[in-house]
N, C-alpha and C positions, 0 to 999 in steps of 0.2 A: 422709475420716473420720479423726479423731484417735485414735490408739491409743498405749498405753504402750510405750516402748522396751524392748528386752531388758535385764534387770537386769545390773549389773556383777558381776564375779566376787567372791564372798566365800566364806569357808569354810563347808562344809555344816553344821558344828556351830553356827556363829554364826547362820546363816540359820534353822535350826530353833529355836534358842534365842529369836530374835526373834519367831518365830511363837508359841512358847509364852508369852512375856511379853505379846505382843499379845492373846492369848486370855485370859490372866489379867487384863489391864487391862479388856477388854470384860466379863468375868465380874464383876469388882469394880464396874464402872459399873452393871451390871444389878442387882446387889444393892442399890445405892444408889437407883436410880430405879424399878425394878420390884418389888423385894423389899418395898417399903412396902405393897404390896397385901396382904401376909400379916399386916398389922396389923388388917385389916378385922374379923375375928372378935372380937378383943379390943375394938376401938373400938365395935363394934356390940353385942356380947353382954355385955361387962363394964363398959365406960365409958358405955353408954347412948346413943350417937349413932345416928341413923337410918342405914339402909343407904346412902341417897343422900349423907348428910354424910360418912360414913366413906369412901365412894368418892371424894368430892371431896378429902378429906385425902390419900388414897392417890395421887390424880392430881397433887398439887403438884409432885413431881419431874418428871413428864412435861411440865408447863407450863414448868418451868425448862429442860429439855432443848430444847423447841421454840423457846424464845426465844434460845438461844445456839448452836445447831448451825451455822448459816451463818457466824457470826462465828469460831468455832473453825476451820471449814473454810477461811475466808479466811486466817487466821493460818497454818494448815498449808501452804497454797499459797505463802505469801510468806516464812515464817520456819522452816518445817520441822516434822516430826512429833514429834521428841523434846521440844522446848520445850513444845508443846501438851499432850502427854501428862503431863509432869511438873507443869505448872501446873494443869491441870484436876483430876487425881487428888488433888493436895495440897489444893486448895480444897475438894473434896468431903469429904475426911477431916476437915478443920477444921469445915465446916458441919454435918456429921453428928454430930460430937462435941458441937457447940454445941446441936443439936436434942435430943440425949440429956440435956442439962442444963437445958433450959427447961421451963416448965409452962404457958404460955399457948397456947391453940389458934391464935390469929392469928400469934404469933411462931413457933410450930412450923411452920405452913404456909409462912411466909416462908423459914425456914431449910431446909426440905425443898425448896422451890423453888430456892434457891441451891445446895444440894447437887446437885440434878438438873442445874442449869446447868453446874456444874463437871464432872460425870460425862460430859456430852455430848462433851467433848474426845476421849474414847476412841473414839467412834463413827466419826468420819471419820479421825482420825490413826492409830489402830491398823489400820484397813483399808488405808490408804495404805502403811503399813509392809509389810504382807503383799503387796499387789499390786506394790509397788515392788521387793521383793527376790525374788519368785518369777517364773519364766518363764511365758509364756501357757499352755503345755500342762500346767502344774501349778497354775495359779491357782485353778481351780475347787475342787480338793481342799484347797489351802492356805486359801482363804477359807472353805470349809466347816468346816475345823477351827477357824479363828478365830471363825466364827459359832457354834460350839459354846459359846462363852462366854456367850451369851444364855440358853439353857436350863440350862446348868450353874450360872449365877448364880441363876436362878430356883430350881433344885434346892437350892442352898445356903441360899437365903432361906427355902424351905419347911421345911427341917429345923432352922433356927436361929432366924430372926426370929419365925416363928409360935409355936414352942415357948417361946422366951424370953419373948415377949410374954404368952403364956398363963399363965406361971408367975411372971413378975417385972414385967410391965407394959410399956407401949409404949416408955417412955423407955430402959429397960434394953436393949430389942431394938435400938435405934438405934446402939448401940456396934458392932454387927456390920458395917454398911457403913463406919463410920469406920475400923475396923481393916483391913477388906478393901482399901479404896482406898489406905491408907497402905502396906500391903505391896506392892500393885501399883506404886505410885510408886517404891518402892525397887528393884523388878525392872527398871523402865524405866531408872532411873539407871545400873544396872549393865550392861545388855545392849543396849539399842536404839540403833541408828545411823540417821540420816536416809538413806533410799534415794537413789541417784543420779538426777539428772534432766538432760536435755539442756539446753544453754545456751539461754536465752530470747532470741530476736531479735524485731525488729519484725515483726508479722504472723504469728509462729509459734504464737500461742495464741489463735485465733479463738474466739468464743463458740459452743459446740456447740449451744446451744438455738436459735440463729438458722438453722441449716442445715436441720433437719427436726424432726418431732415424736417422734422415737425415744425420747429421754430422758424427755420429758413423759409418754409412754405407759407407760414403765416405772414412773414415779412414780405414775401413776393405778392401775396394777395393784397396786402395793404397798400403796396406801391401802385398796383394796377387800379385800385379803387380810389386812391387819393387824387389821381389826375382829374376825373370829373368833379370831385369835391372842390378842388382849387380853381378849376375853370369856372365853375359857377360862382364861387366865393370871390374871385378876382374880377370877373367881367359881368356879373349880373347887373350891377349898378350902372356901368357904362353902356351895357346893351339897352337897358330901359331908357336911359337918357338920350343916347345917340340913335339907336335903331327904332325905338318905339316913341321917342320924343316926349318922354315924361320929364317933369321938373325934378330937380335934385331932391327936393323935400319929399315929393311923392314916391320917387324911386327908393330913397333911403328908408322911408316908412315901410314899403313892401319888403325890402331886404331885411329889415328888422323883424317883421312879422314872420318871414320865412325862417329866419334863424331861431326865433322862439319856438316855432313848430319843430324845427330840427332838434332843438334841445329836448323837447318832449319825446321826439322819436327815439333819441338815444336812450332815454330812460325806459321807454317801452320795449326796445330791443333787449336791453339788459334784463328787464323783468321776464321777458319771454325766454331768455336763455336759462334763467333760474327755474322757470316752470317746466321747460322741456328737458332740463338737465343737460344742456349741451350749449357750448359757445359756437361751434362750427356749423351746425345745421342752420341756425338763424343767419349766420354770416353768408352762407351760400344763397339763402333766400333773398337777402339784401342785394347781393351781386346781380342776381337775375333781374330783380325789379329795377335797380339803378340803370343797368344796361338798356333795358327796354324803354325806360322813360327818357333817357338821353337821346336815343334815336328818334323817338316820337317828337321830342322837343325840337330837334334839328329839322325834321320834316315840316312841322307846323310853323316854325319860325321862317323857313324858306318860303312857305306859301303865304306868309303874312297873316295867318289866322290869329285871332285874339286868344284862342285856347293855349297858345304858346306861353302866355303869361302865367296862368295857373300851373301849366306843366313845369315851368322853371321853378316854381315854388315847390312842387312835388319833388322835382329832381334835387333841390337843395336839401330837402328833408332826407331823402333816401341816400344821398351820397355821403352823409355824415353818420348814418345809423350804424355803420360797421365798426367805427373806431373803438367804442367801449368793449365790444365783443372781442376784437383782436387783442386789445390792451390787456383785458382780464386774462385771456387764454395765455398770453406770453408770460405774465407775472406768475400764474399758477404753474406753468410748465417749467419755468426757469428756477423757481424756488427762492428763498430769502437771501441767499448769498450771491445770486447771479441776476436777480430780477432788475436791479438798477442798470446794469450794463445791457441786458437783453432789451429792456424798454428803451434804453438809449439808442441801441442799434435799430429797433423798430421805428422810432421817431426820426432817426438820422436818415434812414432810407426814405421815409415819407417826406421829410422837409427838403432833402436833396431833390426829390421829384417835384415838390411844390415850388422850390426856387427856380427850377428850369421851366415849370409850367407858365409862370408869369410872362417872361419875355418870349418864349416859344409860342405861347397862346396868343400873345399880341401879334406876332408875325403871321400866325395861322389865320387869325381873324382878318388881318390886312390883305392876305392873299386869297383866302378861300371864302371869307364871309363867316358870319356867326353860324348860319344854318349848317354848312358842311363841317365846320369845326365841332359843333355839338354832335353831329352824327359820327364823325371819326372818333371822338372822345368816348362815345357810347360803346364802341367795340371793346374797349379795355376791360370793363367789368365782365363782359361775356367771356373773355380769356381767363378771368380770375376764377370762374365757376369751377372748372376742373382742377384748379390748383388747391382749393380749400381742402385741408387734411382731415376729412371726416373720420377716416379709419385711424385707429390708434388713439382717439381722444378718450381721456379719462373723464367719466361722468362726475360733475361736482356733487358732493354729498350734502 
């Protein structure tokens, strides 16, 4: 089995600074590729687009991410993480600014696609920075902190993009990801160093996918778990405003709170994996809890009970808690010469699913209603339970 080597010695302050900047880079990337979902209420309610069309526009960055993740991963494997982060974040800032200045829907979709393609550089490269600079017995916590960037980015998007769009329009709101990714690129330039890797020799970097199905099973589990994550992330705001009749500001505030709690949940699950010395056992526990909560959410939403509101908050926490666990396990299993591509494949599968979840979820809500859509979505984490590869896992030392 290929595992990452013990990281070289660097100052503690520099190591934690690189973790902070990696988290910032991930958050900025999420604002660019997932925060666009918070444009849906304005696109649907003000600009007159159908829910399915608004969902398709919001999915454009996810398609860009999907198309570029493996390429960025390959570049990180061969040229280093710093170059990838700087190039991707700068490209995202430029494309987001261009999207803010355009007015054609087709061109807007293309620019959002390109912004998503640039933002995907942060997914593999920032994770490799963290895994490369932290020792195995601290990687779960460190990656959990880094993975906080996803819900934190969603939280920032909820309280900025949604509110700016509601008051000033879609194009004004697109300056938020442009500024966020530009700031993150500056942080990378100042702080991040490429982590050390052992010298590559002939035969020292075998393809980890040819040995067994371990990585493929983790990818499969992550795909099944990402559907409820993006259903909640994409439609929580519009469910609160349309079905529960909340104001945009109140709904956006609750979404922000839920995402902050989700960030803390990712850190907690990462720390738990360090304590129990397993990434996969906590992953299975998360799948069980997420499936049960989604089904309960659907039932209570259908009955119109208020408890559906706290349940959707709980669901938003649980459905993001698995990401850091799977991400760390993939990097550890793939090793330093394959982790960029393996993490790229991991996120490509997730973002392909996420890109489809937006428009398909919109159609499902239109045909079945929110309640049944939540119930059906809750079946997928239950299917993931038996796919988690607990056997054959190497205990992090």
